LUMLUMDREN-2810 file (N, C-alpha, C; in Angstrom, 1 decimal):
<atoms>
<atom><aa>M</aa><ch>A</ch><at>N</at><xx>1.1</xx><yy>-1.4</yy><zz>-0.2</zz></atom>
<atom><aa>M</aa><ch>A</ch><at>CA</at><xx>-0.4</xx><yy>0.4</yy><zz>-0.2</zz></atom>
<atom><aa>M</aa><ch>A</ch><at>C</at><xx>1.1</xx><yy>1.1</yy><zz>0.5</zz></atom>
<atom><aa>A</aa><ch>A</ch><at>N</at><xx>0.0</xx><yy>2.1</yy><zz>-0.3</zz></atom>
<atom><aa>A</aa><ch>A</ch><at>CA</at><xx>1.1</xx><yy>3.0</yy><zz>-0.6</zz></atom>
<atom><aa>A</aa><ch>A</ch><at>C</at><xx>1.1</xx><yy>4.5</yy><zz>0.6</zz></atom>
<atom><aa>K</aa><ch>A</ch><at>N</at><xx>1.8</xx><yy>5.0</yy><zz>0.1</zz></atom>
<atom><aa>K</aa><ch>A</ch><at>CA</at><xx>1.3</xx><yy>6.0</yy><zz>2.1</zz></atom>
<atom><aa>K</aa><ch>A</ch><at>C</at><xx>1.3</xx><yy>7.4</yy><zz>1.3</zz></atom>
<atom><aa>A</aa><ch>A</ch><at>N</at><xx>0.7</xx><yy>7.8</yy><zz>2.7</zz></atom>
<atom><aa>A</aa><ch>A</ch><at>CA</at><xx>0.8</xx><yy>9.3</yy><zz>2.0</zz></atom>
<atom><aa>A</aa><ch>A</ch><at>C</at><xx>1.9</xx><yy>10.4</yy><zz>2.1</zz></atom>
<atom><aa>A</aa><ch>A</ch><at>N</at><xx>1.9</xx><yy>11.1</yy><zz>1.3</zz></atom>
<atom><aa>A</aa><ch>A</ch><at>CA</at><xx>3.6</xx><yy>11.8</yy><zz>1.8</zz></atom>
<atom><aa>A</aa><ch>A</ch><at>C</at><xx>3.4</xx><yy>13.0</yy><zz>2.4</zz></atom>
<atom><aa>K</aa><ch>A</ch><at>N</at><xx>4.7</xx><yy>13.0</yy><zz>3.8</zz></atom>
<atom><aa>K</aa><ch>A</ch><at>CA</at><xx>4.7</xx><yy>14.0</yy><zz>4.6</zz></atom>
<atom><aa>K</aa><ch>A</ch><at>C</at><xx>4.8</xx><yy>15.2</yy><zz>4.3</zz></atom>
<atom><aa>T</aa><ch>A</ch><at>N</at><xx>5.0</xx><yy>15.6</yy><zz>3.2</zz></atom>
<atom><aa>T</aa><ch>A</ch><at>CA</at><xx>6.2</xx><yy>17.1</yy><zz>2.7</zz></atom>
<atom><aa>T</aa><ch>A</ch><at>C</at><xx>4.4</xx><yy>17.4</yy><zz>1.7</zz></atom>
<atom><aa>A</aa><ch>A</ch><at>N</at><xx>3.2</xx><yy>17.2</yy><zz>1.5</zz></atom>
<atom><aa>A</aa><ch>A</ch><at>CA</at><xx>2.2</xx><yy>17.0</yy><zz>1.2</zz></atom>
<atom><aa>A</aa><ch>A</ch><at>C</at><xx>1.5</xx><yy>17.9</yy><zz>1.6</zz></atom>
<atom><aa>I</aa><ch>A</ch><at>N</at><xx>1.8</xx><yy>17.3</yy><zz>3.4</zz></atom>
<atom><aa>I</aa><ch>A</ch><at>CA</at><xx>1.3</xx><yy>18.8</yy><zz>4.6</zz></atom>
<atom><aa>I</aa><ch>A</ch><at>C</at><xx>1.6</xx><yy>19.9</yy><zz>4.6</zz></atom>
<atom><aa>K</aa><ch>A</ch><at>N</at><xx>0.2</xx><yy>21.0</yy><zz>4.6</zz></atom>
<atom><aa>K</aa><ch>A</ch><at>CA</at><xx>0.7</xx><yy>22.4</yy><zz>4.7</zz></atom>
<atom><aa>K</aa><ch>A</ch><at>C</at><xx>1.7</xx><yy>21.5</yy><zz>6.7</zz></atom>
<atom><aa>K</aa><ch>A</ch><at>N</at><xx>2.8</xx><yy>23.2</yy><zz>6.0</zz></atom>
<atom><aa>K</aa><ch>A</ch><at>CA</at><xx>3.7</xx><yy>23.7</yy><zz>7.2</zz></atom>
<atom><aa>K</aa><ch>A</ch><at>C</at><xx>3.3</xx><yy>24.8</yy><zz>8.3</zz></atom>
<atom><aa>D</aa><ch>A</ch><at>N</at><xx>2.3</xx><yy>25.8</yy><zz>6.7</zz></atom>
<atom><aa>D</aa><ch>A</ch><at>CA</at><xx>2.1</xx><yy>26.5</yy><zz>7.3</zz></atom>
<atom><aa>D</aa><ch>A</ch><at>C</at><xx>0.2</xx><yy>27.0</yy><zz>7.3</zz></atom>
<atom><aa>A</aa><ch>A</ch><at>N</at><xx>0.0</xx><yy>27.2</yy><zz>9.6</zz></atom>
<atom><aa>A</aa><ch>A</ch><at>CA</at><xx>-1.4</xx><yy>27.1</yy><zz>9.7</zz></atom>
<atom><aa>A</aa><ch>A</ch><at>C</at><xx>-1.8</xx><yy>28.6</yy><zz>9.2</zz></atom>
<atom><aa>K</aa><ch>A</ch><at>N</at><xx>-0.8</xx><yy>29.5</yy><zz>9.0</zz></atom>
<atom><aa>K</aa><ch>A</ch><at>CA</at><xx>-1.4</xx><yy>31.0</yy><zz>8.9</zz></atom>
<atom><aa>K</aa><ch>A</ch><at>C</at><xx>-2.2</xx><yy>30.9</yy><zz>7.6</zz></atom>
<atom><aa>A</aa><ch>A</ch><at>N</at><xx>-1.7</xx><yy>30.3</yy><zz>6.5</zz></atom>
<atom><aa>A</aa><ch>A</ch><at>CA</at><xx>-1.8</xx><yy>30.3</yy><zz>5.4</zz></atom>
<atom><aa>A</aa><ch>A</ch><at>C</at><xx>-3.0</xx><yy>28.8</yy><zz>4.8</zz></atom>
<atom><aa>A</aa><ch>A</ch><at>N</at><xx>-2.9</xx><yy>27.6</yy><zz>5.5</zz></atom>
<atom><aa>A</aa><ch>A</ch><at>CA</at><xx>-3.5</xx><yy>26.9</yy><zz>5.6</zz></atom>
<atom><aa>A</aa><ch>A</ch><at>C</at><xx>-5.5</xx><yy>27.6</yy><zz>5.9</zz></atom>
<atom><aa>A</aa><ch>A</ch><at>N</at><xx>-5.9</xx><yy>28.6</yy><zz>6.8</zz></atom>
<atom><aa>A</aa><ch>A</ch><at>CA</at><xx>-6.8</xx><yy>29.4</yy><zz>7.5</zz></atom>
<atom><aa>A</aa><ch>A</ch><at>C</at><xx>-7.0</xx><yy>30.4</yy><zz>6.3</zz></atom>
<atom><aa>E</aa><ch>A</ch><at>N</at><xx>-6.4</xx><yy>30.9</yy><zz>6.1</zz></atom>
<atom><aa>E</aa><ch>A</ch><at>CA</at><xx>-6.6</xx><yy>32.5</yy><zz>4.8</zz></atom>
<atom><aa>E</aa><ch>A</ch><at>C</at><xx>-7.5</xx><yy>31.1</yy><zz>3.6</zz></atom>
<atom><aa>A</aa><ch>A</ch><at>N</at><xx>-7.0</xx><yy>30.1</yy><zz>3.5</zz></atom>
<atom><aa>A</aa><ch>A</ch><at>CA</at><xx>-7.1</xx><yy>29.7</yy><zz>1.8</zz></atom>
<atom><aa>A</aa><ch>A</ch><at>C</at><xx>-9.5</xx><yy>29.5</yy><zz>2.2</zz></atom>
<atom><aa>K</aa><ch>A</ch><at>N</at><xx>-9.0</xx><yy>28.7</yy><zz>3.5</zz></atom>
<atom><aa>K</aa><ch>A</ch><at>CA</at><xx>-10.6</xx><yy>27.8</yy><zz>4.1</zz></atom>
<atom><aa>K</aa><ch>A</ch><at>C</at><xx>-11.9</xx><yy>29.3</yy><zz>3.6</zz></atom>
<atom><aa>V</aa><ch>A</ch><at>N</at><xx>-11.4</xx><yy>30.7</yy><zz>3.1</zz></atom>
<atom><aa>V</aa><ch>A</ch><at>CA</at><xx>-12.4</xx><yy>31.7</yy><zz>3.1</zz></atom>
<atom><aa>V</aa><ch>A</ch><at>C</at><xx>-12.3</xx><yy>31.5</yy><zz>2.0</zz></atom>
<atom><aa>W</aa><ch>A</ch><at>N</at><xx>-12.4</xx><yy>31.0</yy><zz>0.7</zz></atom>
<atom><aa>W</aa><ch>A</ch><at>CA</at><xx>-12.4</xx><yy>30.9</yy><zz>-0.4</zz></atom>
<atom><aa>W</aa><ch>A</ch><at>C</at><xx>-13.1</xx><yy>29.6</yy><zz>-1.1</zz></atom>
<atom><aa>T</aa><ch>A</ch><at>N</at><xx>-13.8</xx><yy>30.1</yy><zz>-1.8</zz></atom>
<atom><aa>T</aa><ch>A</ch><at>CA</at><xx>-15.0</xx><yy>29.0</yy><zz>-2.6</zz></atom>
<atom><aa>T</aa><ch>A</ch><at>C</at><xx>-15.2</xx><yy>29.2</yy><zz>-3.8</zz></atom>
<atom><aa>K</aa><ch>A</ch><at>N</at><xx>-15.0</xx><yy>27.5</yy><zz>-4.5</zz></atom>
<atom><aa>K</aa><ch>A</ch><at>CA</at><xx>-15.1</xx><yy>27.6</yy><zz>-6.0</zz></atom>
<atom><aa>K</aa><ch>A</ch><at>C</at><xx>-16.9</xx><yy>27.7</yy><zz>-6.2</zz></atom>
<atom><aa>V</aa><ch>A</ch><at>N</at><xx>-16.9</xx><yy>28.3</yy><zz>-7.1</zz></atom>
<atom><aa>V</aa><ch>A</ch><at>CA</at><xx>-18.2</xx><yy>28.9</yy><zz>-8.0</zz></atom>
<atom><aa>V</aa><ch>A</ch><at>C</at><xx>-18.5</xx><yy>27.8</yy><zz>-9.0</zz></atom>
<atom><aa>I</aa><ch>A</ch><at>N</at><xx>-19.5</xx><yy>27.7</yy><zz>-9.6</zz></atom>
<atom><aa>I</aa><ch>A</ch><at>CA</at><xx>-20.2</xx><yy>27.0</yy><zz>-10.7</zz></atom>
<atom><aa>I</aa><ch>A</ch><at>C</at><xx>-21.4</xx><yy>27.8</yy><zz>-10.9</zz></atom>
<atom><aa>R</aa><ch>A</ch><at>N</at><xx>-21.1</xx><yy>27.4</yy><zz>-11.8</zz></atom>
<atom><aa>R</aa><ch>A</ch><at>CA</at><xx>-22.3</xx><yy>29.0</yy><zz>-12.1</zz></atom>
<atom><aa>R</aa><ch>A</ch><at>C</at><xx>-22.9</xx><yy>28.6</yy><zz>-13.7</zz></atom>
<atom><aa>A</aa><ch>A</ch><at>N</at><xx>-24.3</xx><yy>28.0</yy><zz>-13.8</zz></atom>
<atom><aa>A</aa><ch>A</ch><at>CA</at><xx>-25.2</xx><yy>28.0</yy><zz>-15.8</zz></atom>
<atom><aa>A</aa><ch>A</ch><at>C</at><xx>-24.7</xx><yy>28.8</yy><zz>-15.8</zz></atom>
<atom><aa>V</aa><ch>A</ch><at>N</at><xx>-24.9</xx><yy>29.6</yy><zz>-17.2</zz></atom>
<atom><aa>V</aa><ch>A</ch><at>CA</at><xx>-24.7</xx><yy>30.3</yy><zz>-18.0</zz></atom>
<atom><aa>V</aa><ch>A</ch><at>C</at><xx>-25.4</xx><yy>30.3</yy><zz>-19.4</zz></atom>
<atom><aa>R</aa><ch>A</ch><at>N</at><xx>-26.9</xx><yy>30.4</yy><zz>-19.6</zz></atom>
<atom><aa>R</aa><ch>A</ch><at>CA</at><xx>-27.8</xx><yy>30.3</yy><zz>-20.9</zz></atom>
<atom><aa>R</aa><ch>A</ch><at>C</at><xx>-26.6</xx><yy>31.3</yy><zz>-21.7</zz></atom>
<atom><aa>S</aa><ch>A</ch><at>N</at><xx>-26.7</xx><yy>31.1</yy><zz>-22.9</zz></atom>
<atom><aa>S</aa><ch>A</ch><at>CA</at><xx>-26.5</xx><yy>31.6</yy><zz>-24.1</zz></atom>
<atom><aa>S</aa><ch>A</ch><at>C</at><xx>-27.9</xx><yy>32.0</yy><zz>-25.3</zz></atom>
<atom><aa>P</aa><ch>A</ch><at>N</at><xx>-28.4</xx><yy>33.6</yy><zz>-25.0</zz></atom>
<atom><aa>P</aa><ch>A</ch><at>CA</at><xx>-28.6</xx><yy>33.7</yy><zz>-25.5</zz></atom>
<atom><aa>P</aa><ch>A</ch><at>C</at><xx>-29.2</xx><yy>33.6</yy><zz>-27.2</zz></atom>
<atom><aa>K</aa><ch>A</ch><at>N</at><xx>-28.2</xx><yy>33.1</yy><zz>-27.5</zz></atom>
<atom><aa>K</aa><ch>A</ch><at>CA</at><xx>-28.1</xx><yy>33.1</yy><zz>-29.1</zz></atom>
<atom><aa>K</aa><ch>A</ch><at>C</at><xx>-28.6</xx><yy>31.9</yy><zz>-29.8</zz></atom>
<atom><aa>S</aa><ch>A</ch><at>N</at><xx>-28.2</xx><yy>31.0</yy><zz>-28.5</zz></atom>
<atom><aa>S</aa><ch>A</ch><at>CA</at><xx>-28.1</xx><yy>28.9</yy><zz>-28.8</zz></atom>
<atom><aa>S</aa><ch>A</ch><at>C</at><xx>-29.3</xx><yy>28.3</yy><zz>-27.7</zz></atom>
<atom><aa>G</aa><ch>A</ch><at>N</at><xx>-29.2</xx><yy>28.8</yy><zz>-26.5</zz></atom>
<atom><aa>G</aa><ch>A</ch><at>CA</at><xx>-29.8</xx><yy>28.5</yy><zz>-25.4</zz></atom>
<atom><aa>G</aa><ch>A</ch><at>C</at><xx>-29.1</xx><yy>27.7</yy><zz>-25.0</zz></atom>
<atom><aa>A</aa><ch>A</ch><at>N</at><xx>-27.9</xx><yy>27.0</yy><zz>-25.0</zz></atom>
<atom><aa>A</aa><ch>A</ch><at>CA</at><xx>-27.2</xx><yy>26.3</yy><zz>-24.9</zz></atom>
<atom><aa>A</aa><ch>A</ch><at>C</at><xx>-26.8</xx><yy>26.5</yy><zz>-23.5</zz></atom>
<atom><aa>Y</aa><ch>A</ch><at>N</at><xx>-26.7</xx><yy>25.4</yy><zz>-22.1</zz></atom>
<atom><aa>Y</aa><ch>A</ch><at>CA</at><xx>-25.8</xx><yy>26.5</yy><zz>-21.3</zz></atom>
<atom><aa>Y</aa><ch>A</ch><at>C</at><xx>-24.1</xx><yy>26.0</yy><zz>-21.3</zz></atom>
<atom><aa>T</aa><ch>A</ch><at>N</at><xx>-23.6</xx><yy>27.4</yy><zz>-20.7</zz></atom>
<atom><aa>T</aa><ch>A</ch><at>CA</at><xx>-21.8</xx><yy>27.1</yy><zz>-20.2</zz></atom>
<atom><aa>T</aa><ch>A</ch><at>C</at><xx>-21.3</xx><yy>26.8</yy><zz>-19.0</zz></atom>
<atom><aa>F</aa><ch>A</ch><at>N</at><xx>-21.0</xx><yy>26.6</yy><zz>-18.2</zz></atom>
<atom><aa>F</aa><ch>A</ch><at>CA</at><xx>-20.6</xx><yy>26.6</yy><zz>-16.8</zz></atom>
<atom><aa>F</aa><ch>A</ch><at>C</at><xx>-19.4</xx><yy>27.8</yy><zz>-17.4</zz></atom>
<atom><aa>K</aa><ch>A</ch><at>N</at><xx>-19.1</xx><yy>28.7</yy><zz>-15.7</zz></atom>
<atom><aa>K</aa><ch>A</ch><at>CA</at><xx>-18.7</xx><yy>29.9</yy><zz>-15.1</zz></atom>
<atom><aa>K</aa><ch>A</ch><at>C</at><xx>-18.0</xx><yy>29.4</yy><zz>-14.0</zz></atom>
<atom><aa>E</aa><ch>A</ch><at>N</at><xx>-16.8</xx><yy>29.4</yy><zz>-14.0</zz></atom>
<atom><aa>E</aa><ch>A</ch><at>CA</at><xx>-16.0</xx><yy>28.9</yy><zz>-12.8</zz></atom>
<atom><aa>E</aa><ch>A</ch><at>C</at><xx>-15.2</xx><yy>29.9</yy><zz>-12.3</zz></atom>
<atom><aa>A</aa><ch>A</ch><at>N</at><xx>-15.2</xx><yy>30.0</yy><zz>-10.9</zz></atom>
<atom><aa>A</aa><ch>A</ch><at>CA</at><xx>-14.6</xx><yy>31.1</yy><zz>-10.1</zz></atom>
<atom><aa>A</aa><ch>A</ch><at>C</at><xx>-14.0</xx><yy>30.2</yy><zz>-8.8</zz></atom>
<atom><aa>I</aa><ch>A</ch><at>N</at><xx>-13.1</xx><yy>31.6</yy><zz>-8.4</zz></atom>
<atom><aa>I</aa><ch>A</ch><at>CA</at><xx>-12.8</xx><yy>31.5</yy><zz>-6.9</zz></atom>
<atom><aa>I</aa><ch>A</ch><at>C</at><xx>-13.1</xx><yy>32.5</yy><zz>-6.2</zz></atom>
<atom><aa>V</aa><ch>A</ch><at>N</at><xx>-14.6</xx><yy>32.8</yy><zz>-5.2</zz></atom>
<atom><aa>V</aa><ch>A</ch><at>CA</at><xx>-14.2</xx><yy>33.9</yy><zz>-4.3</zz></atom>
<atom><aa>V</aa><ch>A</ch><at>C</at><xx>-14.8</xx><yy>34.1</yy><zz>-3.2</zz></atom>
<atom><aa>H</aa><ch>A</ch><at>N</at><xx>-14.1</xx><yy>34.8</yy><zz>-2.5</zz></atom>
<atom><aa>H</aa><ch>A</ch><at>CA</at><xx>-14.5</xx><yy>35.0</yy><zz>-1.4</zz></atom>
<atom><aa>H</aa><ch>A</ch><at>C</at><xx>-15.6</xx><yy>34.3</yy><zz>-0.5</zz></atom>
<atom><aa>K</aa><ch>A</ch><at>N</at><xx>-15.8</xx><yy>33.9</yy><zz>0.8</zz></atom>
<atom><aa>K</aa><ch>A</ch><at>CA</at><xx>-17.1</xx><yy>33.1</yy><zz>1.5</zz></atom>
<atom><aa>K</aa><ch>A</ch><at>C</at><xx>-18.5</xx><yy>34.4</yy><zz>1.1</zz></atom>
<atom><aa>D</aa><ch>A</ch><at>N</at><xx>-17.5</xx><yy>35.7</yy><zz>1.5</zz></atom>
<atom><aa>D</aa><ch>A</ch><at>CA</at><xx>-18.5</xx><yy>36.7</yy><zz>1.9</zz></atom>
<atom><aa>D</aa><ch>A</ch><at>C</at><xx>-19.4</xx><yy>36.9</yy><zz>0.5</zz></atom>
<atom><aa>K</aa><ch>A</ch><at>N</at><xx>-18.7</xx><yy>36.6</yy><zz>-0.8</zz></atom>
<atom><aa>K</aa><ch>A</ch><at>CA</at><xx>-19.0</xx><yy>37.4</yy><zz>-2.2</zz></atom>
<atom><aa>K</aa><ch>A</ch><at>C</at><xx>-19.4</xx><yy>36.2</yy><zz>-3.0</zz></atom>
<atom><aa>V</aa><ch>A</ch><at>N</at><xx>-20.3</xx><yy>35.1</yy><zz>-1.8</zz></atom>
<atom><aa>V</aa><ch>A</ch><at>CA</at><xx>-21.1</xx><yy>33.9</yy><zz>-2.9</zz></atom>
<atom><aa>V</aa><ch>A</ch><at>C</at><xx>-22.1</xx><yy>34.5</yy><zz>-3.4</zz></atom>
<atom><aa>Q</aa><ch>A</ch><at>N</at><xx>-23.1</xx><yy>34.8</yy><zz>-3.6</zz></atom>
<atom><aa>Q</aa><ch>A</ch><at>CA</at><xx>-24.3</xx><yy>36.1</yy><zz>-3.2</zz></atom>
<atom><aa>Q</aa><ch>A</ch><at>C</at><xx>-24.4</xx><yy>36.0</yy><zz>-4.4</zz></atom>
<atom><aa>D</aa><ch>A</ch><at>N</at><xx>-23.3</xx><yy>36.9</yy><zz>-4.2</zz></atom>
<atom><aa>D</aa><ch>A</ch><at>CA</at><xx>-22.7</xx><yy>38.0</yy><zz>-5.3</zz></atom>
<atom><aa>D</aa><ch>A</ch><at>C</at><xx>-22.4</xx><yy>37.7</yy><zz>-6.5</zz></atom>
<atom><aa>Y</aa><ch>A</ch><at>N</at><xx>-22.2</xx><yy>37.0</yy><zz>-6.5</zz></atom>
<atom><aa>Y</aa><ch>A</ch><at>CA</at><xx>-21.7</xx><yy>36.2</yy><zz>-8.2</zz></atom>
<atom><aa>Y</aa><ch>A</ch><at>C</at><xx>-22.0</xx><yy>35.6</yy><zz>-9.0</zz></atom>
<atom><aa>I</aa><ch>A</ch><at>N</at><xx>-23.4</xx><yy>34.7</yy><zz>-7.6</zz></atom>
<atom><aa>I</aa><ch>A</ch><at>CA</at><xx>-23.9</xx><yy>33.0</yy><zz>-8.5</zz></atom>
<atom><aa>I</aa><ch>A</ch><at>C</at><xx>-25.1</xx><yy>34.8</yy><zz>-8.0</zz></atom>
<atom><aa>N</aa><ch>A</ch><at>N</at><xx>-25.6</xx><yy>35.5</yy><zz>-8.3</zz></atom>
<atom><aa>N</aa><ch>A</ch><at>CA</at><xx>-26.9</xx><yy>36.7</yy><zz>-8.4</zz></atom>
<atom><aa>N</aa><ch>A</ch><at>C</at><xx>-26.6</xx><yy>37.2</yy><zz>-9.8</zz></atom>
<atom><aa>Q</aa><ch>A</ch><at>N</at><xx>-25.6</xx><yy>37.7</yy><zz>-9.8</zz></atom>
<atom><aa>Q</aa><ch>A</ch><at>CA</at><xx>-24.9</xx><yy>38.5</yy><zz>-11.4</zz></atom>
<atom><aa>Q</aa><ch>A</ch><at>C</at><xx>-25.6</xx><yy>38.1</yy><zz>-13.1</zz></atom>
<atom><aa>K</aa><ch>A</ch><at>N</at><xx>-25.6</xx><yy>38.8</yy><zz>-13.9</zz></atom>
<atom><aa>K</aa><ch>A</ch><at>CA</at><xx>-26.0</xx><yy>38.6</yy><zz>-15.4</zz></atom>
<atom><aa>K</aa><ch>A</ch><at>C</at><xx>-25.0</xx><yy>38.8</yy><zz>-15.6</zz></atom>
</atoms>
């Protein structure tokens, strides 16, 4: 069996705490021309998620 690499674990607790306030958001956007859906991805701050989802 494979072991987990010890170097893959983050040693900087401050950086790990800051990373937890960001969220990956995926929105479905409908094309006005063809009606097909495309997906847009963004990494946004957790306080701004609703603003990103509600924008047109």
